[in-house]
C-alpha positions as CSV (number, residue, x, y, z in Angstrom):
1,M,231.6,138.4,-12.0
2,T,231.6,134.6,-11.9
3,S,232.2,132.7,-8.6
4,A,234.0,129.4,-8.4
5,G,231.4,128.0,-5.9
6,I,230.2,128.3,-2.4
7,Q,231.6,126.3,0.5
8,P,229.5,126.7,3.7
9,Y,231.5,126.8,7.0
10,I,229.7,125.4,10.0
11,C,230.5,125.5,13.7
12,I,230.1,122.4,15.9
13,S,229.2,122.8,19.5
14,S,231.3,121.0,22.2
15,E,227.9,120.1,23.8
16,A,227.0,118.2,20.6
17,G,230.3,116.2,20.8
18,G,232.6,118.6,18.9
19,A,234.0,118.7,15.4
20,M,236.0,115.4,15.7
21,T,232.7,113.6,16.5
22,A,230.9,115.5,13.7
23,V,233.5,114.6,11.1
24,T,233.3,110.9,12.1
25,W,229.4,111.0,11.9
26,Y,229.3,112.8,8.5
27,K,231.9,110.3,7.1
28,D,230.1,107.2,8.5
29,V,226.5,108.2,8.0
30,L,226.4,110.7,5.0
31,G,229.4,109.3,3.1
32,A,231.6,112.4,3.3
33,T,235.2,112.2,2.3
34,V,237.6,114.0,4.6
35,R,239.8,116.4,2.5
36,T,241.6,117.9,5.4
37,A,241.4,118.0,9.2
38,M,243.7,120.1,11.3
39,A,243.7,119.7,15.1
40,W,245.0,122.1,17.6
41,G,245.3,122.6,21.4
42,E,247.5,120.9,24.0
43,D,245.9,117.5,23.4
44,S,245.0,118.0,19.7
45,T,241.3,117.2,20.4
46,K,239.8,120.3,18.8
47,L,239.5,120.8,15.0
48,G,240.6,124.3,13.9
49,H,239.6,123.5,10.3
50,A,238.2,120.6,8.4
51,E,236.9,120.1,4.9
52,L,234.4,117.4,3.9
53,A,233.5,116.5,0.3
54,F,230.1,115.2,-0.6
55,G,230.6,114.4,-4.3
56,S,231.8,117.6,-5.8
57,S,230.4,119.8,-3.0
58,V,232.5,120.8,0.1
59,I,231.6,122.0,3.5
60,M,234.1,123.3,6.0
61,L,233.8,123.1,9.7
62,S,235.5,123.6,13.0
63,D,234.9,123.4,16.7
64,E,233.4,126.5,18.2
65,F,235.9,129.2,19.1
66,P,234.4,132.2,20.8
67,G,235.1,135.3,18.8
68,M,236.5,133.4,15.8
69,S,234.0,131.0,14.4
70,G,230.3,131.3,13.5
71,K,227.5,130.4,15.8
72,T,226.1,126.9,16.4
73,P,222.5,126.1,15.7
74,K,221.9,126.0,19.4
75,E,223.3,129.5,19.8
76,L,221.0,130.7,17.0
77,G,217.9,129.0,18.4
78,G,217.8,126.6,15.4
79,C,219.4,125.9,12.1
80,P,219.0,128.8,9.6
81,V,220.0,126.7,6.6
82,T,219.1,123.2,5.2
83,F,221.7,121.2,3.3
84,T,220.5,119.0,0.5
85,L,222.3,115.7,-0.1
86,M,221.4,113.9,-3.3
87,V,222.2,110.2,-3.1
88,P,221.0,108.5,-6.3
89,G,219.9,104.9,-5.7
90,T,220.5,104.8,-1.9
91,S,219.0,107.9,-0.4
92,K,216.5,105.9,1.7
93,D,219.3,103.8,3.1
94,V,221.3,107.0,4.0
95,Y,218.2,108.6,5.6
96,D,217.5,105.5,7.7
97,K,221.1,105.2,8.8
98,A,221.1,108.9,9.9
99,L,218.1,108.1,12.1
100,E,219.7,105.0,13.5
101,K,222.8,107.1,14.3
102,G,221.0,109.8,16.3
103,A,219.4,112.2,13.7
104,K,215.8,113.2,14.2
105,V,213.0,113.5,11.6
106,L,212.0,117.1,11.0
107,P,208.3,117.5,11.7
108,G,206.2,116.6,8.7
109,R,209.4,115.8,6.6
110,E,209.6,112.0,6.8
111,Y,211.0,110.3,3.7
112,K,208.4,110.0,1.0
113,S,207.6,110.9,-2.6
114,Q,207.8,114.7,-2.9
115,P,205.8,116.9,-5.4
116,W,209.0,118.2,-7.0
117,G,209.8,114.7,-8.3
118,W,212.1,113.5,-5.6
119,N,211.9,110.8,-3.0
120,A,213.3,112.6,0.1
121,G,213.1,113.3,3.8
122,S,214.6,115.9,6.1
123,I,216.5,115.3,9.3
124,E,218.3,117.2,12.0
125,D,221.7,115.7,12.6
126,P,223.1,115.3,16.2
127,F,224.9,118.7,15.8
128,G,221.8,120.7,15.1
129,Y,222.1,121.0,11.3
130,Q,219.3,120.2,8.9
131,W,219.7,117.9,5.9
132,T,217.3,116.9,3.1
133,I,218.4,113.5,1.9
134,G,216.9,112.3,-1.4
135,E,217.1,111.4,-5.0
136,E,215.3,112.2,-8.2
137,A,212.4,109.9,-8.7
138,E,210.8,111.3,-11.8
139,K,211.9,113.8,-14.5
140,I,209.5,116.7,-14.5
141,T,209.8,120.3,-15.7
142,I,210.0,123.4,-13.5
143,D,206.5,124.4,-14.7
144,E,205.1,121.0,-13.7
145,I,206.8,121.4,-10.3
146,A,205.3,124.9,-9.9
147,E,201.9,123.6,-10.8
148,R,202.1,120.8,-8.3
149,L,203.1,123.2,-5.6
150,K,200.5,125.8,-6.6
151,M,203.2,128.3,-7.5
152,K,204.2,130.2,-10.6
153,N,207.5,130.0,-12.3
154,V,208.7,133.6,-12.4
155,A,212.4,133.0,-13.3
156,S,212.0,134.9,-16.6
157,Q,211.4,138.1,-14.6
158,F,215.0,138.3,-13.5
């Protein structure tokens, strides 16, 4: 079986400003393209479904709807997933803009040269989701990465 891809679906808490605010933030700060956004409710201030493209990758999101949507990071006691956004040539600018616009640096994950050959840093956005923002800084092999991280490449076992 071959899948066509994975599209994460995230839930935005009203306490964090809601999905309308999140779409605006992701577009302004992380460069997302809004593919679709459908509002609902008497005043059309809630998003029932939105799709944001980051290059060829897409995430879907909505406001929280008890009994229908997933759980927010706050409900889970933290974010169980980290998104990785590769921004060749401007990743430091995007990282800095995220911090200026309300994101927080994850402890010990400030923007710097990483042992796997990237320049990158990790943030928590204002909605509780974690992002690693970076770019490739040097071309190195998987075996070189494993050596730097004091790991062993075991991909051939599968």
